[in-house]
Each structure stands twice: as structure tokens, then as C-alpha cells.
DRENGU-193802 format. One record per residue (C-alpha): residue in one letter; x, y negated, z negated. Coordinates in steps of 0.25 Angstrom, whole numbers, plus 2048, in hexadecimal, padded with zeros to 3 digits. Layout:
<pts>
aXYZ
...
</pts>
This chain:
<pts>
mC0714F69B
gC0115C6A0
rBF315A69A
pBF014C6A1
kBF51516AE
nBEC15D6AD
lBE01546A9
aBE314C6B5
aBE31586BE
aBD615D6B8
aBCF1506B9
lBD314F6C8
aBCE15D6CA
iBC11596C4
lBC014D6CC
lBC31556D9
aBB815F6D5
aBAD1546D3
tBB114D6E0
gBB015A6E8
vBA215C6E2
aB9E14D6E5
yBA414F6F3
yB9B15B6F6
lB8F1556F1
tB911496FB
rB94152707
dB8714E70E
aB8913F70D
gB8B137719
eB85141723
nB7D13872C
aB7A13873B
aB7312E744
eB72129752
pB7911C755
aB70110757
aB72104760
aB760F775A
aB6D0EC759
pB6F0DD75D
gB730D2755
aB6B0CB74A
sB670BC747
pB6E0B673B
rB610AF737
mB5A0BC735
qB5E0C2727
vB580D072A
lB5F0D0737
rB6C0CB732
tB6C0D5727
aB6A0E0732
rB750DB73A
rB7F0DB72E
lB7C0E972A
aB7C0EE739
aB8A0EA73A
tB8E0F472F
aB88100735
eB9210B737
tB8C119739
tB8211C744
eB7711D739
eB7A10F734
rB7A109743
aB6C10F745
fB68108738
aB6F0FB73D
aB680FB74A
eB5A0FD744
vB5C0F273A
lB600E8745
rB550EC74E
lB4A0EA742
sB500DD73D
dB510D774B
hB430DB74F
eB3E0D5742
vB450C8745
dB3F0C8753
qB310CA74E
gB330BF744
fB380B574F
aB2C0B9757
tB220B774C
aB280A9748
lB280A4756
rB1A0A7758
rB150A274B
aB1D09574D
aB1709375B
aB09095755
sB0B08B74A
aB11081753
aB05078752
sB05077743
lB1106D742
dB14065736
pB0E057737
sB1B050733
lB2205773E
rB18054749
pB1F04674D
lB2C04E74F
aB26059757
aB1F04E760
qB2D048762
vB32055766
kB27058770
eB2804A776
lB3704C778
rB3505977E
eB2B053788
kB3504878B
vB4005178D
aB38059796
gB3404D79F
eB420487A0
rB470567A5
aB3C0567AF
rB400487B4
iB4F04C7B4
dB4C0587BD
eB4404F7C6
mB500447C7
tB5A04F7C9
kB530537D6
tB510457DB
aB5E03D7D6
pB680477D0
dB7303D7CF
sB6C0307CA
dB6F0297BD
aB6002A7B9
lB6203A7B8
aB6E0397B0
fB6702F7A6
aB5B0397A6
kB640447A2
aB6A03D797
qB5D038791
lB58047792
aB6404C78A
lB6104177F
dB5204577F
eB5605477E
dB5F052772
eB5404A76B
lB4A05576E
eB5405F768
dB5605775B
kB47055759
hB4406375C
dB4F068752
eB4905E748
lB3B06474A
vB40072748
rB4806F73C
kB3B069735
gB33075739
gB2B06E744
dB2E07974F
pB2F087748
hB2E08D755
aB3B08775A
aB4208A74D
iB3E09974E
qB4209975D
rB5009475A
aB5109F74F
lB4D0A9759
qB570A4763
eB620A5759
hB5E0B3756
eB5E0B7765
aB6B0B1766
gB700B975B
qB6B0C6761
kB740C376D
vB810C2765
aB890CF766
vB860D875A
eB920DE753
pB900ED754
pB8E0F6748
rB9B0FC743
aB9F109748
aB9D11573F
aBAA116738
sBAE11F72C
pBB6119721
aBC411C71F
dBC512B71A
tBCC12670D
lBC81246FF
aBC8115701
gBC111570E
hBB511D709
lBB41156FC
rBB4108705
aBA910E70E
wBA1112701
fBA11036FC
eB9E0FE70A
lB9210770C
gB8D1036FE
sB8D0F5702
lB860F870F
rB7C100708
gB790F36FF
aB780EB70C
tB6D0F4712
aB650F4705
qB650E5705
aB610E5714
qB560EE710
eB510E5705
eB520D970F
aB490E1719
aB3F0E570E
kB3E0D670A
kB3C0D1718
qB310DC71A
dB2A0D770D
sB2B0C8712
lB260CC720
qB1A0D371A
kB160C7711
rB160BE71D
hB0E0C9725
nB040C971A
kB030BA71A
iB010B9729
aAF60C3728
sAEF0BB71D
eAF00AD725
pAE20A7727
rADD0A3735
aADE095739
pAD008E736
gAC9087742
aAD008F74D
dAC8094759
aAC70A375C
kAD30A2766
qADC09C75C
qAD80A6751
lADA0B175A
qAE80AC75D
aAEB0AA74E
vAE70B874C
mAEF0BE757
eAFB0B5752
qAF90BB744
mAF80C9749
qB050C8751
tB0D0C2745
kB080CD73C
rB0D0D7746
eB1A0D1747
fB1B0D0738
dB170DF737
aB220E2741
rB2D0DA739
iB280E172C
aB2A0EF733
dB380EB737
mB3C0E7729
rB360F4723
qB3E0FC72D
lB4A0F372B
aB4A0F671C
dB4810571F
vB54105728
yB5C0FE71E
gB58108714
rB5D11471D
wB6910C720
gB6C10B711
dB6A11A70F
eB7411D71A
lB7E114713
tB7B11B706
tB7E12970E
rB8B124713
rB8F11F706
rB8D12C700
aB9613270B
eBA1128707
vB9F12D6F8
hBA113B6FE
nBAE137705
lBB31306F9
lBB213C6F1
rBBA1446FB
eBC513A6FB
fBC51396EC
aBC61496EC
lBD21486F5
vBD913E6EB
iBD61476DF
vBDB1536E7
vBE814B6EA
lBEA1476DB
lBE71556D6
gBF115B6E0
aBFB1516DB
lBF91546CD
lBFA1636D0
aC071616D8
aC0D1596CD
aC0A1636C3
aC1016E6CC
iC1D1666CE
rC1E1646BF
rC1D1736BD
gC261776C8
vC3116D6C6
tC321706B7
lC3817D6BA
hC451766BF
tC511786B6
dC5616A6B7
rC4D1626AE
rC521546B4
rC501596C2
aC4315F6BF
hC3E1526BA
qC4314B6C7
lC3C1556D0
rC2F1556C8
fC2F1466C9
mC321456D7
aC281506DB
tC1D14A6D3
lC1F13C6D9
aC1F1426E7
vC111496E4
qC0C13C6DE
lC101346EA
vC0A13E6F4
aBFD13E6EC
aBFC12F6EB
gBFF12E6FB
iBF41386FD
vBEA1316F4
lBED1246FB
lBEA12A709
iBDD130703
aBD91226FE
fBDD119709
gBE1122715
kBED12171E
pBF3114720
tBF010D72D
qBF910172D
lC07106731
sC0D0F8731
tC080F5723
iC0D10371E
iC1B101724
gC1B0F371E
lC170F8710
aC20104711
tC2C0FB715
aC280F1709
gC270FD700
lC35103704
tC3B0F5702
vC360F46F4
vC3A1026F1
lC481026F7
kC4B0F46F3
dC560F86EA
fC5D1006F5
iC5B0F56FF
vC620EA6F6
aC6C0F46F2
fC700F7700
fC720E8703
gC790E66F6
wC840F06FB
fC870E6706
vC890DB6FC
lC920E46F4
mC9A0E7700
gC9C0D8703
rCA70CF701
hCA30CC6F2
gC9E0DA6EF
lCA40E66E8
rCB00EF6EB
iCB30FD6E6
gCBC0FB6D9
dCB60ED6D6
wCB30EB6C7
vCA50E66C6
eC990E36BD
iC8B0E76C2
hC7F0E66B9
gC880E56AD
vC900F26B0
sC9E0F06B3
gCA70F96BA
eCAF0FC6C7
vCA80FE6D4
iCAB10C6D9
eCA010D6E4
iC981036ED
gC8D10B6F4
lC821076FE
lC781066F3
rC801076E6
tC8C1026DF
vC9310B6D5
iC9D1066CA
lCA610D6C0
eCA21076B3
mCAD1006AB
gCA60FB69F
nCA60EC69B
wCB20E469F
gCB80E5692
dCBB0F4695
tCC00F16A4
gCC70FD6A9
hCC01076A0
pCB510D6A8
tCA91146A1
gCA911F6AC
rC9A11C6B0
rC971196BF
vC8C10E6C0
gC8410D6CD
fC7D1006D1
nC730FD6DC
nC790F46E6
sC6E0EA6E4
fC750E46D9
aC7E0DD6E4
iC710D56E9
eC670D56DD
gC710D46D1
hC800D06CF
yC8D0D76CC
fC9B0D36C7
nCA70D76CF
fCB40D56C6
sCBD0DA6D1
tCBC0CD6D9
aCC70C26D9
gCD20CB6D3
qCC80D26C8
wCCB0C66BE
lCC40C56B1
wCC50BD6A4
dCC80C4697
eCCA0BF689
vCD20C267C
rCCE0BC66F
vCD70BB662
tCD30B7654
vCDB0AC64D
pCD90AD63E
pCD90A0635
gCE709B633
sCED09D641
dCEE09264C
pCE3096656
yCE808C660
rCF6092660
vCF10A0660
aCE709C66C
qCF2096674
eCFC0A1672
iCF10AB676
rCEE0A3682
dCFD0A3686
vCFE0B2685
vCF10B468E
eCF60AA698
rD030B069A
aCFD0BE69B
tCF20BA6A5
eCF90B06AD
pCFB0B86B9
dCED0BD6B9
aCE80AF6B7
eCEF0A96C3
eCEB0B56CC
aCDC0B36C7
aCDC0A46C9
qCE10A76D8
dCD60B16DA
wCCC0A86D5
eCD109C6DD
rCD00A56EA
aCC20A96E6
tCBD09B6E2
rCC30946EE
qCBA0996F8
yCAE0946F0
gCB40876EC
tCB20896DD
kCBC0846D2
pCC708E6CF
fCC70966C2
sCD20956B7
aCD80A26B3
rCE009D6A7
pCDD0A3699
aCD309B690
vCD409B681
dCC9097677
lCC8097668
qCBB09C661
pCB809E652
gCB70AC64E
aCB30B4641
mCC20B563D
gCC70A8642
lCC90A2650
eCC90AA65C
vCD20A8668
gCCC0AC676
vCD50AD682
rCCE0B0690
yCD70B469B
iCD60B96A9
tCDA0C86AD
rCD70D26B7
aCCB0DB6B4
tCD40E86B6
qCDF0E36AD
rCD50DD6A2
nCD80E8697
eCE70E8699
rCE80D969A
kCE00D768D
sCE80E2686
kCF60DB689
lCF00CD685
lCEC0D3677
qCF90D9675
eD000CC678
iCF70C466F
vCF80CD664
gD070CC665
lD060BD665
lCFD0BD659
hD070C6651
rD130BD654
gD0C0B1650
qD060B8644
aCF80B4649
pCEB0BC645
aCE80C964D
vCE00CA659
</pts>
């Protein structure tokens, strides 16, 4: 047994040394400092780059990360604004090139706009001259119908791509509305719980965030490539043929303006990818710091386990000096168990920290104590059952869990009886004191032979060899038993009648019963009779004497 324990102690010592070296090598991890940065406004859910920036900004904790979050929000928001500006200007410039199939719908929209404008002017004039006339009410109702029709036609034109400027303007309005929504501030810088589980959870969370920043960096790089391709395509667009000098000059200015806006958006995406990269490096640094903290907590666990092993070894060596071997074994076991429990408690504190839910702790402790003390609780209530009307008294002859004897003590938790052997040896105690937990009164059962006069049934058996009249022998034996037990039978019948009357059951007969059964040597005559438990042996001895005398007088076979 000594070699495995020594090997365990040596292995723990080696692990402790390795953990100490790793802890020293990671001592500079997590050292960072940065100025706090302002939070950025919200983002439009329609813009993927800005949506990614908003999602990651909400995870920032340290001052360095909040600075990165503010920067990515600013760059992504600026890129979205530049994209809207470019799209609106190009849509306005290309408004004349409408698909021929949509021109009738566009003409209807234009006609409805002119009609609505004329009706509004007429309503304004009528409001000044006849504000309460029926004609004014009719004109307002007609205007409402025409406005609904205009809105439906315009929405249809936008859905079919006939008014790109309106579609972009609507998206811009949604984006600006999202900018006004209150933005959830980044999380405050908070250290993980200074426990093994807390640092391990932080290590996994930082790894997940590191993967998210890498994905966002890749997304920004792809957006930069896409913008660069569009920039090159715009630069290579040919000039419109047949245009005059003024139109060509406007086209050139429009192309240069669009290229400058794309250059700005490309620069934003380049900077955004760079910020995401530096943010990922910061998360990697924090993750290394969590490794450093994990090594420290792991080293503490090893120290506790190693101390428990050494303490157990010291206890074994010290307690063996005790002269009483049985006592020494008990002390060694109890001391070792105490050391193990203390070590387990310290390891749990290192792993999970101090408990904070007081009510939960009290509930769990109460439930645990209820389970542990269940036998004591049931035994306590069992004492009330035993002290009740149908319980036990000192001197009662009982049978509990197959052990028969006389009750000599009824305690609050235990009942003690003096063993009397089986009922065939009644009145001859074995001398052993047997204790029972009082829970048997609730969870089990027991027999009390001292109730209702302590009556019980006993039996004598006689063998009748071939050649004798078994019926005559049986009748004579019955007469002998009836005469000897008649007083007991009458008294027992009265006791049973009093006991059964209160429950409304049928009284029992206490008269002797005879039966004949074939045996190895012939027929056997069995007589069952009632007697007191305390007089069982004496009664049976007298009956046997009379039966033997009866058999000898009648020259019957022996018992």
C-alpha cells in the first residue's frame, strides 16, 4: 500500500513543479493598458458589415477592446453612409434610362402626382372660402382615395425597379431610424470569477470571440476586394457617344466623384480589417492570461492534494504507535476521513468559489441532513408509536425481526430486549441483549405475545402403532387435554371476546382440536390447545405425563 501512495505523491510533486514553471513563463500575459474610447451609435440591420461590428462591439469588456469597438463602428458606419450617397447620386443620374416596359406605370404615377397636387391646391382654396361646405368634404374624400392609389402605384413601380432612387431613399431612412435607436453600451470590464471554473469558462469565451473577430476580418477583406473590383469597373466605363461637351464634363465629374467615394470606402474596409486583426491579437493576449490564471489555480489544487497525502501518511505513522490496535484503527480512519473531507472542501472552493445562494445552500443542507438523519427521525417518531395504546411495555414478550425475548428497555431511539430463544424454549433466556432501532414500529412489524392474557397455541403429538384403535386413543387424549386446559380455555375465550367485540369480529374458539395424520411408524394424533405463554413448558410437561399414564393403562404404544 505504501508504494502506490508514494507514487501518487511523487506524481503530484512533479505536476506541481511543471505547473510552477508554466506559471512563471506566462507571468507577462494579460498586461495591457489603453485609454477608454467613446461608444458608437447603432447600426442598420440591412448592412452586414455594420451589423457584424455592432454584434462584436457589444462583447467588448476591457478599455482596449472598447477602443477597438468604437473604431470598427465608426469605420463601418462611414462606409455605409458613403455607399448610400453613391447609390443615391447614381440613381438620380440614371433616372432617364427607364425600362420601356415600366414607362406606362411611371406615366400613371406621374399623372397621379399631378392630380393629387391639383386637388390639394383646390382644397386649400375651398378651405379659405367655404370651410364647412359639403363640396370640401367630398374633395377631401376624393383626395384620400387618389393618395392611396398613388401610393400603391408608386410601391409597385419601386418593386419592379422603376424608381431605384426611391428604393435607396427608403433604405437610407431605415438606416437613419436605426441610428436613433438607443444602443446597448458595451459590457463593463469585468474579471472572471477567480476560480478554476471561472478562468476555464473565460478561456473558452475568449476563444469564441477570437474566432468571431477573425471571421469579421475576413468579411471586411472580402468587402474591400468587392469594392476594388467595382472601382476598377467604373474607371473603365466608356463615355456616352453623341453627348455634347457639357454632358461629357458632367459625366467625367460624376465618375471622379464616384471613384473618390469608392476609394474612401475601400480605405475604410482596409482599416476595418486591420482593427479586427489588432482586436483579435488583444483577445489572444487575454486568453494567454487566462492560461496563466488556470495554471495558478491548478497548482493550488495540486498543493492541497499533496498536503492531504502527506497529512494522511503522517496520521498513519503517528496513530500506529497507539497500544490498542482496534482504537488505533478507529482513530486512523476518522483522522484520514477528516483530512480527505477538508481537502475536498478546499478543492471545491478553488474550483467553484464561495457559494452565494444562501437560501439554496440552506435548502440543500436541510435536504442532506434529512437524508442522513432519516433513520434517527423515523426512530424518534417510532418511540411515540411504541408508547401508544397498542405499543410495548417493559416485561412484554415480543418478537422483532425474528428475535424473541422480553422487553427490558424502551428508549427514545432504541428498544432493547433480553433474548429468550424461540418459543419452544420460552422462559430460558440466552443472556444476549438485542437492541433495535425504533423505526421498526413504523417501517416494519413486530409481534407482542403479552397482549390479551399472553395466550398462545401449543401442540402435543402421539404416534399410534398399527393394531391400536386410533380414534379411541385420540378421544381419550382429547379428554385429558380438555380437562387440564379447561380453565385456561374459558379465560382465553373471555379475553378474546373482549378484544374482538370492539372491532365487531367473530369470537375465536379456545377448545382443543384433534387431527390424525399418517406417519412413518403409523398414525399420529395431534392435539392443539391454548395456554399462557409463561406456563407453556410447565403445561406441556404435565400433559405429557398424563398422556403417558393413559397410554400405559390402556397398553397403548408409547409417545
